[in-house]
C-alpha positions in Angstrom: 4.4 -10.6 -21.7 1.5 -8.4 -21.0 -2.3 -8.6 -21.2 -5.1 -6.5 -22.6 -8.5 -6.1 -20.9 -11.5 -8.1 -22.1 -15.1 -7.7 -21.0 -15.7 -11.5 -20.8 -14.0 -14.8 -21.1 -13.4 -15.8 -24.7 -15.6 -18.5 -26.2 -14.4 -21.6 -28.0 -11.4 -23.8 -27.6 -7.7 -22.9 -27.6 -7.3 -21.1 -24.3 -5.7 -21.9 -21.0 -7.4 -20.1 -18.1 -5.7 -19.1 -14.9 -6.6 -17.0 -11.8 -5.3 -13.4 -12.0 -3.1 -12.9 -8.9 -3.0 -9.5 -7.1 0.6 -9.0 -6.2 4.0 -8.1 -7.6 4.7 -9.5 -11.0 8.2 -11.0 -10.9 10.6 -13.1 -13.0 12.9 -15.5 -11.2 16.4 -16.3 -12.7 18.3 -19.3 -11.3 21.9 -18.5 -12.4 24.4 -21.0 -11.0 24.1 -20.9 -7.3 22.4 -17.4 -7.4 18.7 -16.5 -7.5 17.7 -13.2 -8.9 14.1 -12.0 -8.5 13.3 -9.1 -10.8 10.3 -6.8 -10.9 8.4 -5.7 -14.1 10.4 -2.4 -14.1 13.7 -4.3 -13.8 14.2 -3.7 -10.1 15.8 -6.4 -8.0 13.3 -7.9 -5.4 15.3 -10.7 -3.9 16.7 -8.6 -1.1 13.2 -7.7 0.1 12.0 -11.4 0.0 14.9 -13.5 1.4 12.5 -16.3 2.3 11.5 -16.6 -1.4 15.1 -16.4 -2.7 16.0 -19.2 -0.3 13.1 -21.4 -1.2 13.4 -20.8 -5.0 17.1 -21.6 -4.8 16.4 -25.0 -3.3 13.6 -25.8 -5.8 14.6 -24.4 -9.2 17.3 -26.2 -11.3 20.2 -24.2 -12.6 19.5 -22.3 -15.9 15.7 -21.9 -15.3 13.7 -18.7 -15.7 10.2 -18.5 -14.2 7.5 -15.9 -14.6 5.1 -15.4 -11.7 3.6 -13.3 -8.9 4.8 -12.5 -5.4 1.8 -12.4 -3.0 1.2 -12.2 0.7 -1.5 -14.8 1.6 -3.4 -14.5 4.9 -6.4 -16.3 6.3 -8.5 -13.5 4.9 -7.1 -13.7 1.4 -4.3 -11.8 -0.4 -3.1 -8.7 1.4 -1.6 -6.2 -1.0 -1.0 -3.6 1.7 1.1 -6.1 3.7 3.0 -6.9 0.5 3.8 -3.2 -0.1 5.2 -2.9 3.4 7.8 -5.6 2.5 9.7 -3.1 0.4 11.7 -1.6 3.2 15.3 -0.2 2.9 16.4 -1.4 6.4 17.8 -5.0 6.4 16.7 -5.5 10.0 13.1 -4.6 9.1 13.3 -6.8 6.0 14.3 -9.8 8.1 11.5 -9.1 10.7 8.8 -8.7 8.0 10.0 -12.0 6.4 9.0 -13.7 9.6 5.8 -11.7 10.4 4.3 -11.5 6.9 6.0 -14.1 4.8 5.5 -14.0 1.0 4.6 -16.7 -1.5 5.6 -17.0 -5.2 3.0 -18.3 -7.6 4.6 -19.5 -10.9 2.6 -19.3 -14.1 5.0 -19.5 -17.0 8.3 -21.0 -18.0 10.8 -18.9 -20.0 13.9 -21.0 -19.9 15.0 -24.5 -18.7 18.4 -26.0 -18.6 20.0 -22.7 -19.7 17.9 -22.7 -22.9 15.1 -20.3 -23.8 11.6 -22.0 -24.3 9.8 -18.7 -25.1 9.2 -19.7 -28.7 7.3 -22.9 -27.6 3.5 -22.8 -27.5 1.9 -21.8 -24.2 0.5 -25.3 -23.8 4.0 -26.8 -24.1 5.5 -24.3 -21.7 2.7 -25.1 -19.2 3.4 -28.9 -19.5 7.1 -28.3 -18.8 6.3 -26.0 -15.9 4.1 -28.7 -14.4 7.0 -31.2 -14.7 9.3 -28.7 -13.1 7.1 -27.6 -10.2 4.4 -30.3 -10.0 5.5 -31.3 -6.4 6.5 -27.9 -5.0 5.6 -26.9 -1.5 4.9 -23.5 0.1 6.0 -20.8 -0.2 6.2 -21.7 -3.9 3.1 -22.6 -5.8 2.1 -23.6 -9.3 -0.9 -21.5 -10.4 -4.2 -23.4 -11.1 -5.1 -23.9 -14.8 -8.1 -25.1 -16.7 -9.1 -25.4 -20.3 -12.8 -25.5 -19.3 -14.5 -22.1 -19.8 -17.3 -23.0 -17.4 -14.7 -23.7 -14.7 -13.1 -20.3 -15.4 -16.4 -18.6 -15.1 -16.9 -20.1 -11.7 -13.4 -19.0 -10.7 -14.2 -15.5 -11.7 -17.2 -15.5 -9.4 -15.7 -17.3 -6.4 -12.0 -16.5 -6.2 -12.5 -12.8 -5.7 -13.3 -13.5 -2.1 -9.8 -14.8 -1.7 -8.3 -11.5 -3.0 -7.8 -12.5 -6.6 -9.0 -9.9 -9.1 -10.0 -11.8 -12.2 -9.1 -14.6 -14.7 -6.3 -14.7 -17.3 -7.0 -16.3 -20.8 -3.9 -17.4 -22.6 -3.9 -18.7 -26.2 -2.5 -22.2 -25.8 -0.7 -22.0 -29.2 0.9 -18.7 -28.5 4.7 -18.1 -27.8 5.9 -16.0 -24.9 6.1 -12.4 -26.3 7.9 -9.9 -24.1 6.3 -6.5 -24.1 3.3 -7.6 -26.2 -0.2 -7.7 -24.9 -0.7 -11.3 -26.0 -3.0 -12.5 -23.2 -6.4 -11.4 -22.0 -7.4 -10.4 -18.5 -11.0 -10.5 -17.5 -11.6 -8.5 -14.3 -14.5 -7.9 -12.0 -16.3 -4.7 -12.9 -18.7 -2.7 -10.8 -20.0 0.8 -10.6 -20.2 3.3 -7.7 -21.3 6.9 -7.2 -18.5 8.9 -5.6 -18.1 12.5 -4.3 -15.5 14.5 -6.2 -13.6 16.3 -3.5 -10.4 17.4 -5.3 -8.2 16.9 -8.3 -4.6 16.9 -9.5 -3.3 18.9 -12.5 -2.3 17.1 -15.6 1.5 16.9 -15.7 2.9 20.5 -15.7 -0.3 22.2 -16.9 -2.7 24.4 -14.9 -5.5 24.2 -17.4 -6.1 20.5 -17.6 -7.1 17.9 -14.9 -5.0 14.9 -14.5 -7.2 12.9 -12.1 -10.3 13.4 -9.9 -10.0 12.5 -6.2 -12.9 10.4 -5.1 -14.6 10.0 -1.7 -17.2 7.9 0.0 -18.9 8.5 3.3 -18.4 5.9 6.1 -21.0 4.9 8.7 -20.2 8.0 10.8 -20.8 10.3 7.8 -17.1 11.1 7.3 -15.9 11.5 3.8 -13.0 9.1 3.1 -10.6 9.2 0.2 -11.2 6.0 -1.8 -9.1 6.6 -5.0 -8.9 8.4 -8.3 -10.3 8.4 -11.8 -7.8 9.5 -14.4 -8.4 8.1 -18.0 -9.5 11.3 -19.9 -8.9 12.7 -23.3 -7.1 16.1 -23.4 -10.4 17.7 -24.4 -12.1 16.2 -21.4 -9.2 17.3 -19.1 -9.6 20.9 -20.1 -13.3 20.7 -19.9 -13.0 19.3 -16.3 -10.7 22.2 -15.3 -13.4 24.7 -16.5 -16.2 22.8 -14.8 -14.5 22.6 -11.4 -13.1 26.1 -11.4 -16.1 27.6 -9.5 -15.8 24.9 -6.8 -12.2 25.8 -5.9 -13.0 29.1 -4.3 -12.6 28.8 -0.5 -12.8 25.1 -0.9 -10.4 24.3 2.0 -12.3 26.4 4.5 -14.8 23.6 5.4 -13.3 20.8 3.4 -13.7 17.3 5.0 -10.0 16.6 4.3 -8.6 19.9 5.7 -7.1 18.3 8.8 -5.0 15.9 6.8 -2.7 18.2 4.8 -2.7 21.4 2.9 -2.7 21.2 -0.9 0.8 20.3 -2.2 2.0 19.2 1.2 3.4 15.6 1.6 3.0 13.4 4.6 6.7 13.2 5.2 6.4 15.3 8.4 3.4 13.5 9.8 3.9 11.5 12.9 3.5 7.8 13.2 0.3 8.1 15.1 -1.3 9.5 11.9 -0.1 6.7 9.8 -3.5 5.2 9.2 -5.0 8.5 8.1 -1.9 9.2 6.0 -2.5 6.1 3.9 -6.0 7.5 3.1 -4.8 11.0 2.5 -5.0 12.2 -1.1 -1.3 13.3 -1.1 0.1 10.4 0.8 3.3 8.9 -0.6 4.5 5.4 -0.7 7.7 3.7 -1.9 6.0 3.2 -5.3 5.2 6.9 -5.7 8.7 8.3 -4.9 9.5 11.3 -7.0 5.9 11.8 -8.2 4.1 15.0 -7.6 1.1 14.1 -5.5 0.0 17.6 -4.7 -3.8 18.2 -5.0 -6.3 20.9 -5.4 -9.4 20.8 -3.1 -12.9 21.5 -4.5 -16.1 21.9 -2.6 -17.5 18.3 -2.4 -20.7 19.1 -4.1 -20.5 17.0 -7.3 -21.0 13.3 -7.8 -19.8 11.1 -10.5 -20.3 7.5 -11.4 -17.2 5.4 -11.9 -16.4 1.8 -12.8 -14.0 -0.1 -10.5 -12.7 -3.7 -10.3 -12.3 -4.4 -6.6 -11.5 -2.9 -3.2 -8.3 -3.2 -1.3 -9.4 -2.5 2.3 -11.5 0.7 2.1 -10.0 2.0 -1.2 -10.2 1.1 -4.9 -7.3 -1.2 -5.7 -6.8 0.5 -9.1 -7.8 3.8 -10.7 -11.5 3.8 -11.4 -13.0 4.6 -14.8 -15.1 7.8 -15.1 -18.5 7.0 -16.6 -20.7 10.1 -16.1 -21.7 13.0 -13.8 -24.7 12.3 -11.5 -26.4 15.6 -11.0 -29.4 13.7 -9.6 -27.3 12.2 -6.7 -26.8 14.1 -3.4 -23.2 13.8 -2.2 -24.4 12.5 1.2 -25.9 9.4 -0.5 -22.4 8.4 -1.7 -21.7 5.8 1.0 -19.6 2.6 1.4 -22.8 0.6 1.9 -23.6 0.9 -1.9 -20.6 -1.3 -2.6 -21.1 -5.1 -3.2 -19.5 -7.2 -0.5 -17.7 -10.3 -1.7 -17.9 -13.6 0.1 -14.6 -14.7 1.7 -13.0 -17.7 0.0 -10.0 -19.6 1.4 -6.8 -19.5 -0.7 -6.2 -23.2 0.0 -9.4 -23.9 -2.0 -7.9 -22.0 -4.9 -4.9 -24.3 -5.0 -7.2 -27.2 -4.4 -9.1 -26.2 -7.5 -5.8 -26.1 -9.3 -5.0 -29.7 -8.5 -8.3 -30.9 -9.8 -8.0 -29.0 -13.0 -4.5 -30.2 -13.6 -5.5 -33.8 -13.2 -8.4 -33.3 -15.7 -6.5 -31.4 -18.3 
């Protein structure tokens, strides 16, 4: 079951509110003595998270199916970068990372119990059964906090971001579980930033339409760092962008701030380990999630500035693609710095789960 974005928490009764976790969405199947952890795109995840497969096998009764999120929790909040590193093909590395950066599973919905589907039951009933099933679980398995109080959810939206959570979910308590349907609401943090446009990628196989703009911000040393992309454009806008940026392509790489990373179209496959940190920031850097995708890019002279909307940062980059709002012809590129970004106050993850216990007792 999926969610659609909302600008604010819905008013009125009839909703269950939960924190929105920033991790890998996963469904856990307890089939006989076997535990299968499956990603949203149907890939098996249990081999990458043996510590979770073991814990879930000890906790879940046979015939149960649980929807939830895999996260890596640290003293500084959720660490999505560390979570991505867990997807390693080598069994020895998987075993080592399970010890060094252990994962947690946060359960938030029940799909089956006792070998029978409960997806047609209302959300409130599924939640009650999930509480009965997991009410006394211990780490690394958690039951997500829940409240029916909108004011509490508003407070969560403000405070929990400091723990690495990126919003609040609103679920109609009378609704069934609807696979593939956007039957929930997600309310995410939204901010704006002025960014330098330093490159772009073509749209699919075209050479006359822009797929995404590559965004940069200057750090304290004045170095332009790649912070993410903005990509949600109409076809008319994609072709318009290609025309607008054409004059900025000429000799763009000659003095480009990213010229030492990689030439356009080149991957980071041949880069040595000492450059790993820069490679993660590089516009063409690949990851296990981007395998097979064309990440080649076209440099442009970093003379133009655009304003984008973003939800939150993961380290020094936008966690998700930003939304293009407008060009800022009045903004000098040198003024596009990290210090314009709002800094969130750290918040301990244990307090998030503590809030969950209070809300459960009150609901």
